[in-house]
Biopython code that builds the backbone (N, CA, C, O; Angstrom):
import numpy as np
from Bio.PDB.StructureBuilder import StructureBuilder

atoms = [
    (1, "UNK", "N", (2.639, -155.068, -84.350)),
    (1, "UNK", "CA", (2.131, -154.612, -83.138)),
    (1, "UNK", "C", (1.306, -155.999, -82.603)),
    (1, "UNK", "O", (0.832, -156.724, -83.478)),
    (2, "UNK", "N", (1.176, -156.274, -81.573)),
    (2, "UNK", "CA", (0.676, -157.311, -80.853)),
    (2, "UNK", "C", (-0.882, -157.047, -80.253)),
    (2, "UNK", "O", (-1.059, -156.219, -79.359)),
    (3, "UNK", "N", (-1.863, -157.737, -80.763)),
    (3, "UNK", "CA", (-2.905, -157.866, -80.629)),
    (3, "UNK", "C", (-3.310, -158.266, -79.303)),
    (3, "UNK", "O", (-3.990, -159.288, -79.223)),
    (4, "UNK", "N", (-2.914, -157.437, -77.902)),
    (4, "UNK", "CA", (-3.088, -157.953, -76.744)),
    (4, "UNK", "C", (-4.817, -157.244, -76.660)),
    (4, "UNK", "O", (-5.335, -156.299, -77.255)),
    (5, "UNK", "N", (-5.390, -158.317, -75.527)),
    (5, "UNK", "CA", (-6.514, -158.610, -75.088)),
    (5, "UNK", "C", (-6.964, -157.085, -74.398)),
    (5, "UNK", "O", (-6.288, -156.483, -73.564)),
    (6, "UNK", "N", (-8.093, -156.691, -74.885)),
    (6, "UNK", "CA", (-9.205, -155.349, -73.918)),
    (6, "UNK", "C", (-9.991, -155.692, -73.584)),
    (6, "UNK", "O", (-10.497, -156.692, -74.092)),
    (7, "UNK", "N", (-10.466, -155.142, -72.676)),
    (7, "UNK", "CA", (-11.543, -155.533, -72.164)),
    (7, "UNK", "C", (-12.225, -154.481, -70.872)),
    (7, "UNK", "O", (-11.798, -154.444, -69.718)),
    (8, "UNK", "N", (-13.089, -153.874, -71.284)),
    (8, "UNK", "CA", (-13.953, -152.978, -70.229)),
    (8, "UNK", "C", (-15.191, -153.577, -69.806)),
    (8, "UNK", "O", (-15.972, -154.210, -70.517)),
    (9, "UNK", "N", (-15.315, -153.264, -68.327)),
    (9, "UNK", "CA", (-16.800, -154.333, -67.878)),
    (9, "UNK", "C", (-17.430, -153.699, -67.023)),
    (9, "UNK", "O", (-16.587, -153.192, -66.282)),
    (10, "UNK", "N", (-18.451, -153.430, -66.690)),
    (10, "UNK", "CA", (-19.279, -152.861, -65.501)),
    (10, "UNK", "C", (-20.036, -153.977, -64.840)),
    (10, "UNK", "O", (-20.753, -154.859, -65.311)),
    (11, "UNK", "N", (-19.735, -153.737, -63.830)),
    (11, "UNK", "CA", (-19.909, -154.210, -62.714)),
    (11, "UNK", "C", (-21.366, -153.913, -61.858)),
    (11, "UNK", "O", (-21.089, -153.343, -60.802)),
    (12, "UNK", "N", (-22.428, -154.075, -61.971)),
    (12, "UNK", "CA", (-23.849, -153.414, -60.844)),
    (12, "UNK", "C", (-24.639, -154.391, -59.540)),
    (12, "UNK", "O", (-25.457, -155.309, -59.487)),
    (13, "UNK", "N", (-24.075, -153.809, -58.867)),
    (13, "UNK", "CA", (-24.419, -154.955, -57.909)),
    (13, "UNK", "C", (-25.724, -154.260, -57.244)),
    (13, "UNK", "O", (-25.880, -153.062, -57.008)),
    (14, "UNK", "N", (-26.697, -155.429, -56.985)),
    (14, "UNK", "CA", (-27.362, -155.301, -56.209)),
    (14, "UNK", "C", (-27.342, -154.328, -54.775)),
    (14, "UNK", "O", (-26.491, -154.743, -53.988)),
    (15, "UNK", "N", (-27.955, -153.356, -54.371)),
    (15, "UNK", "CA", (-27.654, -151.822, -53.393)),
    (15, "UNK", "C", (-27.027, -153.161, -51.979)),
    (15, "UNK", "O", (-25.993, -152.942, -51.348)),
    (16, "UNK", "N", (-27.889, -154.435, -51.739)),
    (16, "UNK", "CA", (-27.316, -155.037, -50.653)),
    (16, "UNK", "C", (-26.387, -155.594, -50.369)),
    (16, "UNK", "O", (-25.980, -155.921, -49.254)),
    (17, "UNK", "N", (-25.835, -155.802, -51.666)),
    (17, "UNK", "CA", (-24.426, -156.522, -51.906)),
    (17, "UNK", "C", (-23.445, -155.880, -52.649)),
    (17, "UNK", "O", (-22.585, -156.333, -53.404)),
    (18, "UNK", "N", (-23.746, -154.640, -52.272)),
    (18, "UNK", "CA", (-22.977, -153.189, -52.873)),
    (18, "UNK", "C", (-21.077, -153.479, -52.257)),
    (18, "UNK", "O", (-19.935, -153.545, -52.712)),
    (19, "UNK", "N", (-21.623, -153.542, -51.318)),
    (19, "UNK", "CA", (-19.990, -154.082, -50.212)),
    (19, "UNK", "C", (-19.379, -155.069, -50.614)),
    (19, "UNK", "O", (-18.203, -154.973, -50.965)),
    (20, "UNK", "N", (-20.194, -156.475, -50.652)),
    (20, "UNK", "CA", (-19.459, -157.699, -50.818)),
    (20, "UNK", "C", (-18.997, -157.500, -52.219)),
    (20, "UNK", "O", (-17.768, -157.571, -52.198)),
    (21, "UNK", "N", (-19.311, -157.343, -53.095)),
    (21, "UNK", "CA", (-19.248, -156.956, -54.619)),
    (21, "UNK", "C", (-17.425, -156.848, -54.444)),
    (21, "UNK", "O", (-16.477, -157.616, -54.603)),
    (22, "UNK", "N", (-17.728, -154.703, -53.816)),
    (22, "UNK", "CA", (-16.865, -153.807, -53.864)),
    (22, "UNK", "C", (-15.198, -154.812, -53.092)),
    (22, "UNK", "O", (-14.055, -154.737, -53.544)),
    (23, "UNK", "N", (-15.712, -155.728, -51.754)),
    (23, "UNK", "CA", (-14.698, -156.461, -51.193)),
    (23, "UNK", "C", (-13.876, -157.593, -51.873)),
    (23, "UNK", "O", (-12.673, -157.850, -51.855)),
    (24, "UNK", "N", (-15.510, -158.493, -52.799)),
    (24, "UNK", "CA", (-14.666, -159.626, -53.820)),
    (24, "UNK", "C", (-13.833, -158.713, -54.866)),
    (24, "UNK", "O", (-12.702, -159.195, -54.916)),
    (25, "UNK", "N", (-13.921, -157.722, -55.621)),
    (25, "UNK", "CA", (-12.936, -156.944, -56.227)),
    (25, "UNK", "C", (-11.626, -156.444, -55.828)),
    (25, "UNK", "O", (-10.540, -156.690, -56.351)),
    (26, "UNK", "N", (-11.983, -155.444, -54.466)),
    (26, "UNK", "CA", (-10.415, -155.829, -54.159)),
    (26, "UNK", "C", (-9.482, -156.915, -53.837)),
    (26, "UNK", "O", (-8.284, -156.660, -53.717)),
    (27, "UNK", "N", (-9.991, -158.257, -53.668)),
    (27, "UNK", "CA", (-9.436, -159.118, -53.404)),
    (27, "UNK", "C", (-8.803, -159.947, -54.475)),
    (27, "UNK", "O", (-7.637, -160.328, -54.375)),
    (28, "UNK", "N", (-9.386, -160.162, -55.259)),
    (28, "UNK", "CA", (-9.507, -160.776, -56.848)),
    (28, "UNK", "C", (-8.224, -159.717, -57.776)),
    (28, "UNK", "O", (-7.135, -159.962, -58.297)),
    (29, "UNK", "N", (-8.992, -158.607, -57.627)),
    (29, "UNK", "CA", (-7.450, -158.131, -58.544)),
    (29, "UNK", "C", (-6.035, -158.030, -58.532)),
    (29, "UNK", "O", (-5.219, -158.191, -59.439)),
    (30, "UNK", "N", (-5.885, -157.712, -57.251)),
    (30, "UNK", "CA", (-4.419, -157.975, -57.128)),
    (30, "UNK", "C", (-4.024, -159.463, -56.939)),
    (30, "UNK", "O", (-2.849, -159.689, -56.650)),
    (31, "UNK", "N", (-4.903, -160.520, -57.076)),
    (31, "UNK", "CA", (-4.032, -161.773, -57.361)),
    (31, "UNK", "C", (-4.095, -161.956, -58.850)),
    (31, "UNK", "O", (-3.206, -162.671, -59.311)),
    (32, "UNK", "N", (-5.126, -161.363, -59.857)),
    (32, "UNK", "CA", (-5.047, -161.089, -61.493)),
    (32, "UNK", "C", (-3.611, -160.683, -61.609)),
    (32, "UNK", "O", (-2.584, -161.040, -62.186)),
    (33, "UNK", "N", (-4.099, -159.631, -60.662)),
    (33, "UNK", "CA", (-2.308, -158.980, -61.580)),
    (33, "UNK", "C", (-0.999, -159.310, -61.658)),
    (33, "UNK", "O", (-0.053, -158.978, -62.372)),
    (34, "UNK", "N", (-1.262, -160.402, -60.309)),
    (34, "UNK", "CA", (-0.024, -161.203, -60.419)),
    (34, "UNK", "C", (0.254, -162.238, -61.697)),
    (34, "UNK", "O", (1.325, -162.714, -62.073)),
    (35, "UNK", "N", (-0.638, -162.358, -62.051)),
    (35, "UNK", "CA", (-0.817, -163.539, -63.293)),
    (35, "UNK", "C", (-0.091, -163.386, -64.131)),
    (35, "UNK", "O", (0.445, -162.279, -64.176)),
    (36, "UNK", "N", (0.254, -164.351, -65.126)),
    (36, "UNK", "CA", (0.676, -164.279, -66.094)),
    (36, "UNK", "C", (0.168, -163.251, -67.241)),
    (36, "UNK", "O", (-0.947, -163.443, -67.726)),
    (37, "UNK", "N", (0.779, -162.414, -67.582)),
    (37, "UNK", "CA", (0.327, -161.981, -69.029)),
    (37, "UNK", "C", (-0.447, -160.687, -68.431)),
    (37, "UNK", "O", (-0.524, -159.712, -69.179)),
    (38, "UNK", "N", (-0.811, -160.634, -67.618)),
    (38, "UNK", "CA", (-1.436, -159.138, -67.202)),
    (38, "UNK", "C", (-0.711, -158.230, -67.198)),
    (38, "UNK", "O", (0.473, -158.255, -66.863)),
    (39, "UNK", "N", (-1.351, -157.280, -67.583)),
    (39, "UNK", "CA", (-0.508, -155.996, -68.445)),
    (39, "UNK", "C", (-1.260, -155.009, -67.186)),
    (39, "UNK", "O", (-0.560, -154.422, -66.361)),
    (40, "UNK", "N", (-2.660, -154.930, -67.177)),
    (40, "UNK", "CA", (-3.054, -153.807, -66.525)),
    (40, "UNK", "C", (-4.306, -154.430, -65.930)),
    (40, "UNK", "O", (-4.773, -155.411, -66.509)),
    (41, "UNK", "N", (-4.805, -154.041, -65.011)),
    (41, "UNK", "CA", (-6.186, -154.389, -64.319)),
    (41, "UNK", "C", (-6.507, -153.058, -63.102)),
    (41, "UNK", "O", (-6.037, -152.865, -61.981)),
    (42, "UNK", "N", (-7.397, -152.390, -63.824)),
    (42, "UNK", "CA", (-7.983, -150.852, -62.938)),
    (42, "UNK", "C", (-9.190, -151.422, -62.571)),
    (42, "UNK", "O", (-9.865, -152.235, -63.203)),
    (43, "UNK", "N", (-9.474, -150.739, -61.093)),
    (43, "UNK", "CA", (-10.723, -150.911, -60.745)),
    (43, "UNK", "C", (-11.405, -149.353, -60.399)),
    (43, "UNK", "O", (-10.850, -148.640, -59.563)),
    (44, "UNK", "N", (-12.715, -148.869, -61.149)),
    (44, "UNK", "CA", (-13.248, -147.872, -60.978)),
    (44, "UNK", "C", (-14.350, -147.726, -60.423)),
    (44, "UNK", "O", (-15.116, -148.661, -60.655)),
    (45, "UNK", "N", (-14.906, -146.633, -59.537)),
    (45, "UNK", "CA", (-15.949, -146.396, -58.901)),
    (45, "UNK", "C", (-16.890, -145.248, -59.975)),
    (45, "UNK", "O", (-16.659, -144.088, -60.316)),
    (46, "UNK", "N", (-18.000, -146.185, -60.283)),
    (46, "UNK", "CA", (-18.686, -144.986, -60.799)),
    (46, "UNK", "C", (-19.412, -143.724, -59.999)),
    (46, "UNK", "O", (-20.284, -143.944, -59.158)),
    (47, "UNK", "N", (-18.898, -142.153, -60.395)),
    (47, "UNK", "CA", (-19.152, -141.014, -59.646)),
    (47, "UNK", "C", (-20.689, -140.992, -59.800)),
    (47, "UNK", "O", (-21.042, -140.485, -58.735)),
    (48, "UNK", "N", (-21.875, -141.267, -60.559)),
    (48, "UNK", "CA", (-22.709, -140.983, -60.938)),
    (48, "UNK", "C", (-23.953, -142.006, -60.259)),
    (48, "UNK", "O", (-24.960, -141.721, -59.611)),
    (49, "UNK", "N", (-23.303, -143.518, -60.793)),
    (49, "UNK", "CA", (-24.407, -144.580, -60.365)),
    (49, "UNK", "C", (-23.370, -145.388, -59.499)),
    (49, "UNK", "O", (-22.358, -144.799, -59.120)),
    (50, "UNK", "N", (-23.572, -146.717, -59.165)),
    (50, "UNK", "CA", (-23.399, -147.771, -57.957)),
    (50, "UNK", "C", (-22.583, -148.479, -58.602)),
    (50, "UNK", "O", (-22.201, -149.480, -57.996)),
    (51, "UNK", "N", (-22.093, -148.290, -59.821)),
    (51, "UNK", "CA", (-21.647, -149.649, -60.831)),
    (51, "UNK", "C", (-20.409, -149.107, -60.234)),
    (51, "UNK", "O", (-20.229, -148.079, -59.581)),
    (52, "UNK", "N", (-19.119, -150.590, -60.832)),
    (52, "UNK", "CA", (-17.626, -150.733, -60.903)),
    (52, "UNK", "C", (-17.684, -150.929, -62.185)),
    (52, "UNK", "O", (-18.525, -151.439, -62.924)),
    (53, "UNK", "N", (-16.674, -150.453, -62.341)),
    (53, "UNK", "CA", (-15.794, -150.317, -63.905)),
    (53, "UNK", "C", (-14.258, -151.195, -63.621)),
    (53, "UNK", "O", (-13.464, -151.016, -62.697)),
    (54, "UNK", "N", (-14.185, -152.061, -64.618)),
    (54, "UNK", "CA", (-12.952, -152.692, -64.577)),
    (54, "UNK", "C", (-12.410, -152.968, -65.746)),
    (54, "UNK", "O", (-12.888, -153.731, -66.585)),
    (55, "UNK", "N", (-11.143, -152.201, -65.851)),
    (55, "UNK", "CA", (-10.256, -152.212, -67.199)),
    (55, "UNK", "C", (-9.127, -153.038, -67.444)),
    (55, "UNK", "O", (-8.078, -152.633, -66.944)),
    (56, "UNK", "N", (-9.082, -154.176, -68.138)),
    (56, "UNK", "CA", (-8.209, -155.324, -67.948)),
    (56, "UNK", "C", (-7.618, -155.009, -69.346)),
    (56, "UNK", "O", (-8.289, -154.616, -70.300)),
    (57, "UNK", "N", (-6.135, -155.252, -69.355)),
    (57, "UNK", "CA", (-5.173, -155.663, -70.657)),
    (57, "UNK", "C", (-4.628, -156.702, -70.279)),
    (57, "UNK", "O", (-4.294, -156.761, -69.096)),
    (58, "UNK", "N", (-4.396, -157.727, -71.076)),
    (58, "UNK", "CA", (-3.819, -159.217, -71.238)),
    (58, "UNK", "C", (-2.964, -159.124, -72.501)),
    (58, "UNK", "O", (-3.337, -158.633, -73.567)),
    (59, "UNK", "N", (-1.680, -159.700, -72.222)),
    (59, "UNK", "CA", (-0.922, -160.108, -73.309)),
    (59, "UNK", "C", (-1.545, -160.485, -74.591)),
    (59, "UNK", "O", (-1.563, -159.963, -75.706)),
    (60, "UNK", "N", (-2.229, -161.936, -73.901)),
    (60, "UNK", "CA", (-2.535, -162.464, -75.198)),
    (60, "UNK", "C", (-3.901, -163.033, -74.328)),
    (60, "UNK", "O", (-4.323, -162.878, -73.183)),
    (61, "UNK", "N", (-4.418, -163.917, -75.767)),
    (61, "UNK", "CA", (-5.783, -164.997, -75.293)),
    (61, "UNK", "C", (-5.184, -166.013, -74.203)),
    (61, "UNK", "O", (-5.904, -166.213, -73.225)),
    (62, "UNK", "N", (-4.089, -166.602, -74.250)),
    (62, "UNK", "CA", (-3.821, -167.294, -73.211)),
    (62, "UNK", "C", (-3.818, -166.838, -72.107)),
    (62, "UNK", "O", (-4.408, -167.388, -71.177)),
    (63, "UNK", "N", (-3.164, -165.757, -71.991)),
    (63, "UNK", "CA", (-2.796, -164.788, -70.192)),
    (63, "UNK", "C", (-4.426, -164.625, -70.013)),
    (63, "UNK", "O", (-4.687, -164.624, -68.810)),
    (64, "UNK", "N", (-5.673, -164.479, -70.878)),
    (64, "UNK", "CA", (-6.465, -164.190, -70.287)),
    (64, "UNK", "C", (-7.536, -165.329, -69.935)),
    (64, "UNK", "O", (-8.525, -165.227, -69.209)),
    (65, "UNK", "N", (-7.042, -166.507, -70.689)),
    (65, "UNK", "CA", (-7.775, -167.522, -70.643)),
    (65, "UNK", "C", (-6.926, -168.276, -68.696)),
    (65, "UNK", "O", (-7.361, -168.912, -67.736)),
    (66, "UNK", "N", (-5.873, -167.780, -69.021)),
    (66, "UNK", "CA", (-5.360, -169.046, -67.971)),
    (66, "UNK", "C", (-5.928, -167.787, -66.435)),
    (66, "UNK", "O", (-5.942, -168.433, -65.388)),
    (67, "UNK", "N", (-6.282, -166.491, -66.245)),
    (67, "UNK", "CA", (-7.267, -165.783, -65.516)),
    (67, "UNK", "C", (-8.153, -166.143, -65.652)),
    (67, "UNK", "O", (-8.196, -166.889, -64.673)),
    (68, "UNK", "N", (-9.525, -166.325, -66.368)),
    (68, "UNK", "CA", (-10.456, -167.029, -66.085)),
    (68, "UNK", "C", (-10.747, -168.401, -65.740)),
    (68, "UNK", "O", (-11.773, -168.843, -65.224)),
    (69, "UNK", "N", (-9.836, -168.935, -66.051)),
    (69, "UNK", "CA", (-9.760, -170.532, -65.207)),
    (69, "UNK", "C", (-9.218, -170.687, -63.575)),
    (69, "UNK", "O", (-9.183, -171.775, -63.000)),
    (70, "UNK", "N", (-8.829, -169.460, -62.982)),
    (70, "UNK", "CA", (-8.533, -169.595, -61.849)),
    (70, "UNK", "C", (-9.272, -169.474, -60.649)),
    (70, "UNK", "O", (-9.460, -168.262, -60.546)),
    (71, "UNK", "N", (-9.850, -170.094, -59.588)),
    (71, "UNK", "CA", (-10.583, -170.647, -58.738)),
    (71, "UNK", "C", (-11.163, -169.138, -58.649)),
    (71, "UNK", "O", (-12.273, -168.746, -59.012)),
    (72, "UNK", "N", (-10.323, -168.552, -58.187)),
    (72, "UNK", "CA", (-10.931, -166.671, -57.739)),
    (72, "UNK", "C", (-11.728, -166.381, -58.148)),
    (72, "UNK", "O", (-12.784, -166.044, -57.613)),
    (73, "UNK", "N", (-11.329, -166.449, -59.703)),
    (73, "UNK", "CA", (-12.172, -166.146, -60.880)),
    (73, "UNK", "C", (-13.515, -166.246, -60.951)),
    (73, "UNK", "O", (-14.501, -165.566, -61.237)),
    (74, "UNK", "N", (-13.058, -167.889, -60.408)),
    (74, "UNK", "CA", (-14.428, -168.364, -61.052)),
    (74, "UNK", "C", (-15.528, -168.493, -59.400)),
    (74, "UNK", "O", (-16.708, -168.840, -59.454)),
    (75, "UNK", "N", (-15.072, -168.264, -58.557)),
    (75, "UNK", "CA", (-15.600, -168.185, -57.421)),
    (75, "UNK", "C", (-16.478, -166.671, -57.432)),
    (75, "UNK", "O", (-17.667, -166.499, -57.165)),
    (76, "UNK", "N", (-15.662, -165.873, -57.753)),
    (76, "UNK", "CA", (-16.300, -164.821, -58.005)),
    (76, "UNK", "C", (-17.537, -164.226, -58.451)),
    (76, "UNK", "O", (-18.189, -163.315, -57.942)),
    (77, "UNK", "N", (-17.818, -165.151, -59.871)),
    (77, "UNK", "CA", (-18.622, -164.923, -61.330)),
    (77, "UNK", "C", (-19.524, -165.713, -60.477)),
    (77, "UNK", "O", (-20.673, -165.291, -60.610)),
    (78, "UNK", "N", (-19.420, -167.050, -59.354)),
    (78, "UNK", "CA", (-20.437, -167.612, -59.312)),
    (78, "UNK", "C", (-21.038, -166.792, -58.096)),
    (78, "UNK", "O", (-22.146, -167.176, -57.724)),
    (79, "UNK", "N", (-20.590, -165.938, -57.556)),
    (79, "UNK", "CA", (-21.041, -165.342, -56.278)),
    (79, "UNK", "C", (-21.984, -164.025, -56.875)),
    (79, "UNK", "O", (-23.156, -163.914, -56.515)),
    (80, "UNK", "N", (-21.335, -163.013, -57.847)),
    (80, "UNK", "CA", (-21.910, -162.535, -58.620)),
    (80, "UNK", "C", (-23.034, -162.701, -59.337)),
    (80, "UNK", "O", (-23.637, -161.675, -59.653)),
    (81, "UNK", "N", (-23.544, -163.937, -59.734)),
    (81, "UNK", "CA", (-24.480, -164.465, -60.271)),
    (81, "UNK", "C", (-25.779, -163.715, -59.253)),
    (81, "UNK", "O", (-26.728, -163.116, -59.758)),
    (82, "UNK", "N", (-25.617, -163.865, -57.973)),
    (82, "UNK", "CA", (-26.659, -163.610, -56.738)),
    (82, "UNK", "C", (-26.390, -162.105, -56.364)),
    (82, "UNK", "O", (-27.268, -161.404, -55.861)),
    (83, "UNK", "N", (-25.388, -161.747, -56.582)),
    (83, "UNK", "CA", (-25.209, -160.332, -55.966)),
    (83, "UNK", "C", (-25.064, -159.259, -56.853)),
    (83, "UNK", "O", (-24.566, -158.184, -56.518)),
    (84, "UNK", "N", (-25.555, -159.562, -58.169)),
    (84, "UNK", "CA", (-25.545, -158.749, -59.147)),
    (84, "UNK", "C", (-27.036, -158.210, -59.413)),
    (84, "UNK", "O", (-27.926, -158.881, -58.891)),
    (85, "UNK", "N", (-27.274, -157.518, -59.871)),
    (85, "UNK", "CA", (-28.501, -156.181, -60.803)),
    (85, "UNK", "C", (-28.574, -157.268, -61.659)),
    (85, "UNK", "O", (-29.134, -158.341, -61.436)),
    (86, "UNK", "N", (-28.007, -156.944, -62.595)),
    (86, "UNK", "CA", (-28.193, -157.590, -64.259)),
    (86, "UNK", "C", (-26.761, -158.275, -64.997)),
    (86, "UNK", "O", (-25.876, -157.684, -64.378)),
    (87, "UNK", "N", (-26.362, -158.804, -65.561)),
    (87, "UNK", "CA", (-25.443, -159.409, -65.844)),
    (87, "UNK", "C", (-24.133, -158.777, -66.493)),
    (87, "UNK", "O", (-24.234, -158.282, -67.615)),
    (88, "UNK", "N", (-22.834, -158.773, -65.792)),
    (88, "UNK", "CA", (-21.557, -158.105, -66.570)),
    (88, "UNK", "C", (-21.785, -157.768, -67.533)),
    (88, "UNK", "O", (-22.148, -158.671, -68.287)),
    (89, "UNK", "N", (-21.738, -156.329, -68.147)),
    (89, "UNK", "CA", (-21.572, -155.856, -69.252)),
    (89, "UNK", "C", (-20.001, -155.692, -69.469)),
    (89, "UNK", "O", (-19.325, -154.972, -68.734)),
    (90, "UNK", "N", (-19.382, -156.541, -70.718)),
    (90, "UNK", "CA", (-18.264, -156.527, -71.092)),
    (90, "UNK", "C", (-18.313, -155.868, -72.809)),
    (90, "UNK", "O", (-19.036, -156.171, -73.758)),
    (91, "UNK", "N", (-17.234, -154.887, -72.674)),
    (91, "UNK", "CA", (-17.029, -154.507, -73.867)),
    (91, "UNK", "C", (-15.447, -155.082, -74.187)),
    (91, "UNK", "O", (-14.510, -155.080, -73.389)),
    (92, "UNK", "N", (-15.442, -155.520, -75.441)),
    (92, "UNK", "CA", (-13.839, -155.954, -75.838)),
    (92, "UNK", "C", (-13.617, -154.887, -76.872)),
    (92, "UNK", "O", (-14.374, -154.559, -77.785)),
    (93, "UNK", "N", (-12.276, -154.343, -76.516)),
    (93, "UNK", "CA", (-11.889, -153.388, -77.233)),
    (93, "UNK", "C", (-10.364, -153.374, -78.524)),
    (93, "UNK", "O", (-9.472, -154.191, -78.752)),
    (94, "UNK", "N", (-10.606, -152.419, -78.930)),
    (94, "UNK", "CA", (-9.375, -152.612, -79.727)),
    (94, "UNK", "C", (-8.217, -151.481, -80.122)),
    (94, "UNK", "O", (-8.459, -150.385, -80.627)),
    (95, "UNK", "N", (-7.134, -151.911, -79.836)),
    (95, "UNK", "CA", (-6.401, -150.110, -79.390)),
    (95, "UNK", "C", (-6.395, -149.331, -80.998)),
    (95, "UNK", "O", (-6.454, -150.170, -81.896)),
    (96, "UNK", "N", (-6.345, -148.173, -81.389)),
    (96, "UNK", "CA", (-6.569, -147.192, -82.167)),
    (96, "UNK", "C", (-5.082, -146.912, -82.769)),
    (96, "UNK", "O", (-4.706, -147.276, -83.883)),
    (97, "UNK", "N", (-4.127, -146.019, -81.580)),
    (97, "UNK", "CA", (-3.660, -145.584, -82.122)),
    (97, "UNK", "C", (-2.475, -145.826, -80.458)),
    (97, "UNK", "O", (-1.335, -145.360, -80.439)),
]
sb = StructureBuilder()
sb.init_structure("model")
sb.init_model(0)
sb.init_chain("A")
sb.init_seg("    ")
for serial, (resi, resn, name, xyz) in enumerate(atoms, 1):
    if name == "N":
        sb.init_residue(resn, " ", resi, " ")
    sb.init_atom(name, np.array(xyz, "f"), 0.0, 1.0, " ", f" {name:<3s}", serial, name[0])
structure = sb.get_structure()
């Protein structure tokens, strides 16, 4: 079985930047989906909080690194430093069954 890179992230914007974060995610995710090795990239909105949740599956580390090196990713992360109420919470996962 291939060891895919699986990431779950929680992104919590400051209230005044909620729309900016949402717009950025809606812009960046389709670009990432078109990138090499992106097997899944889903965006969710919290029902009980104002956080966004991202579920990512990458074919391998090379594909994930490619995504991280893209200008759109770097620009989003730079802006998120100002727009988020706390750092992005990232959980690396491994598939069990």
